[in-house]
C-alpha positions as CSV (number, residue, x, y, z in Angstrom):
1,M,26.9,3.7,11.9
2,S,29.3,6.4,10.7
3,P,28.5,10.1,11.1
4,T,27.8,10.3,7.4
5,P,26.7,6.8,6.5
6,D,26.6,5.4,3.0
7,I,23.0,5.0,1.9
8,H,22.5,2.1,-0.4
9,F,20.2,-0.7,-1.5
10,K,20.6,-4.4,-0.9
11,R,18.6,-7.4,-1.9
12,I,16.4,-8.8,0.8
13,T,17.4,-12.4,1.7
14,A,16.1,-15.2,3.9
15,Q,18.6,-14.0,6.5
16,T,17.5,-10.3,6.4
17,V,13.7,-10.5,5.7
18,G,12.8,-10.5,9.4
19,A,14.7,-7.3,10.2
20,I,13.2,-5.6,7.1
21,C,9.7,-6.6,8.1
22,Q,10.2,-5.3,11.7
23,L,11.1,-1.8,10.4
24,S,7.3,-1.3,9.9
25,E,6.8,-1.5,13.6
26,T,8.9,1.7,14.1
27,L,6.4,3.9,12.3
28,T,3.8,6.0,14.1
29,P,0.1,4.8,13.8
30,A,-0.6,7.7,11.3
31,Q,2.4,6.8,9.2
32,R,1.3,3.1,9.1
33,Q,-2.0,4.4,7.6
34,M,0.1,5.9,4.7
35,V,2.4,3.0,3.7
36,G,1.8,-0.7,3.4
37,D,3.4,-3.0,6.0
38,N,6.8,-4.3,4.7
39,A,5.8,-7.9,5.2
40,R,2.7,-7.5,3.0
41,S,4.7,-5.5,0.5
42,I,7.4,-8.2,0.2
43,A,4.7,-10.8,-0.2
44,Q,3.0,-8.7,-3.0
45,A,6.3,-8.2,-4.7
46,H,6.8,-12.0,-4.9
47,F,3.5,-12.3,-6.8
48,S,4.3,-9.6,-9.3
49,E,6.5,-10.1,-12.4
50,Q,7.1,-6.3,-12.6
51,A,8.2,-5.7,-9.0
52,W,11.7,-4.7,-7.9
53,M,12.3,-4.5,-4.1
54,R,15.3,-3.7,-2.0
55,A,16.2,-2.9,1.6
56,I,17.7,0.5,2.3
57,Y,20.8,0.5,4.4
58,A,22.9,3.2,6.1
59,D,26.3,1.5,6.2
60,D,25.5,-2.0,7.5
61,T,22.2,-1.0,9.3
62,P,18.8,-1.7,7.6
63,I,16.8,1.6,7.8
64,G,14.1,1.2,5.2
65,F,12.4,-0.5,2.3
66,I,11.7,0.4,-1.3
67,L,9.4,-1.3,-3.9
68,L,9.1,-0.3,-7.5
69,H,6.7,-1.6,-10.2
70,F,7.8,-1.5,-13.9
71,G,4.9,-0.9,-16.3
72,S,1.2,-1.2,-16.1
73,D,-0.5,-4.2,-14.5
74,Y,-4.2,-4.4,-13.8
75,E,-3.8,-7.3,-11.4
76,D,-1.4,-5.3,-9.3
77,G,-3.6,-2.2,-9.4
78,I,-1.0,-0.1,-11.1
79,D,-1.9,1.8,-14.3
80,C,1.0,4.0,-15.3
81,P,3.2,3.8,-18.5
82,G,6.5,3.7,-16.7
83,V,8.1,3.0,-13.3
84,F,5.9,3.4,-10.2
85,L,7.3,3.9,-6.7
86,W,4.9,1.4,-5.1
87,R,6.3,1.6,-1.5
88,F,8.9,3.6,0.3
89,M,9.6,3.8,4.0
90,I,12.3,4.9,6.3
91,A,12.1,3.5,9.9
92,G,11.1,5.9,12.6
93,P,14.5,6.2,14.4
94,Y,16.2,7.2,11.1
95,Q,13.7,9.8,9.9
96,G,14.6,13.5,9.9
97,K,18.3,12.7,9.2
98,G,18.2,13.1,5.4
99,Y,18.5,9.4,4.8
100,G,15.2,9.2,2.9
101,E,16.2,12.0,0.5
102,K,19.6,10.4,0.0
103,A,17.9,7.0,-0.8
104,M,15.6,8.7,-3.3
105,H,18.5,10.5,-5.0
106,R,20.3,7.1,-5.3
107,L,17.2,5.7,-6.8
108,F,16.9,8.5,-9.3
109,A,20.5,8.0,-10.4
110,H,19.8,4.2,-10.8
111,L,16.7,4.8,-12.9
112,R,18.5,7.5,-15.1
113,A,21.3,5.0,-15.7
114,L,18.6,2.5,-17.0
115,G,17.3,5.2,-19.4
116,I,14.1,5.8,-17.5
117,P,12.8,9.3,-18.0
118,E,10.2,9.6,-15.2
119,L,9.0,8.1,-12.0
120,Y,5.5,7.9,-10.8
121,T,4.0,7.4,-7.3
122,S,0.9,8.1,-5.3
123,C,0.4,9.0,-1.7
124,G,-2.3,9.3,0.9
125,L,-3.5,12.6,2.1
126,G,-4.0,13.8,5.7
127,E,-2.0,13.4,8.8
128,A,1.5,12.0,8.1
129,S,1.1,12.3,4.4
130,P,4.4,12.0,2.5
131,E,3.2,14.4,-0.2
132,G,5.4,17.3,1.1
133,F,8.5,15.0,1.1
134,Y,7.8,14.1,-2.5
135,K,7.1,17.6,-3.6
136,R,10.4,18.8,-2.1
137,L,12.1,16.2,-4.3
138,G,10.4,17.6,-7.4
139,F,7.3,15.4,-7.8
140,V,4.1,17.1,-9.1
141,R,0.5,15.9,-9.2
142,T,-0.6,14.5,-12.6
143,G,-4.3,15.1,-12.0
144,D,-5.0,11.3,-11.9
145,F,-5.8,9.3,-8.8
146,Y,-5.3,5.8,-7.5
147,G,-8.5,5.5,-5.5
148,D,-8.3,8.5,-3.2
149,E,-4.5,9.0,-3.6
150,P,-3.2,11.6,-6.0
151,E,-0.7,10.3,-8.6
152,L,2.6,12.2,-8.7
153,I,5.3,12.3,-11.3
154,L,8.9,13.2,-11.3
155,D,10.9,14.2,-14.4
156,L,14.2,12.4,-13.7
157,S,16.1,14.7,-16.0
158,N,15.5,17.4,-13.5
159,A,16.0,15.4,-10.3
C-alpha cells in the first residue's frame, strides 16, 4: 500500500467476499457490538431490493465495507425518506489513519453526483460508539430513533 493510498469502492465478488467477511474479525469486541458482521450484512443486502454495498479499498487492499439503503422499507426495518447508511466499517488495522473519513467523503461526492441531498444513519451509544466520528463529519441527530439508536442526518450540500 502506498503512503497515501487511493481510497475507493469496489463491487464484492465471489472471489473477494471471503476477505471482506473476515474484516469483521479485526474489530474489538466493543466495536462488534456497534456494527453488524459483514457476512450478515452481505446476506441482508442480497435480500433487499434497495441495498447498495461495496468493499472499501486502499489501493488494492480491502480495508472496509459499506452498505446503503435507498428509501423506506418496513421489511428491512428502515424508515427514512432518502438514503440510509445501513453499515459502515473500517478494519481494525486501518483505523486511525484517516481512511474512514476519506471513504465517507468519497461516498458524499458519489451521492451528490446522483442528486441526493441528504444521508441518514443511526448508531449505537456507549463504548466504541461511532457517533463522534459521524458528528465530526457533520451529521446531527434528528430526534428520531431506530430502537435505541439515535437517527442522524447529514446535509450533503455542506459535506
